[in-house]
C-alpha angles and dihedrals in degrees: 000000000000126000119204119217120201120182123188121224091261090066136259118316123230090255092054091050091050092050091050093051091049091049093048093048093050093050102043113123119240120228091213135014113275094229103022129094122266097231094160090059098050111044112165099214096051101045114118119190112245117238113252111254114224119241113253094226107036100020092226117136112267121244133210094309118059122181116205101217128194106225088198105043117247089237087062096049099270117156105164120093129200131193116254142164112255090240091053092051091049089052092053092047091049094050105037138048121224090256092054092047089051091053093050094044112168093346105120092175090060090053092047090054087072105097098222091050092046090049090051094048091049090049096048095044095096098038127109115270091244094047115137131182139172110274129211118254121263113278116235 
C-alpha cells in the first residue's frame, strides 16, 4: 500500500501534513508484538539482581518504588536528580518550600538539621524499604 504525497511549491497544506502523519503511524514497525510475551527481555538464566540504591535522605536501600527527586526544584533551575523513597520525598515537600530547597541544594546535612525531618529519618530508619504511611499536609 503506497501513499503518494504531492506538495505544491507553496508548501504542504495542513491536510497533507495530517495525511502523512496518519500514514506514518499506521506503517511504523513494532519492536515487539503488541500482545505477545517479551521472552528475549526476560531470560531466567541471565538475570542478575540489581544492587539496591540508597535513598538520598535516609540512606536506607530503596525498594520497588524509586522516586527520582530534584534536590533543587526544576522551577529553580535544578537539573540533578537523586533516588528517594516516596515517603522521604513527601516529607521534604511537606517541610520545605521550593526556595528553601534551592538554598540547601545538595546538602543533606542541612536538611537533616531541621528537627521534624531529623525526627522522621530516625523514625523511618528501621522500617521496610517499601514502607508507606499517610503524611501530614504541607505547612503554609
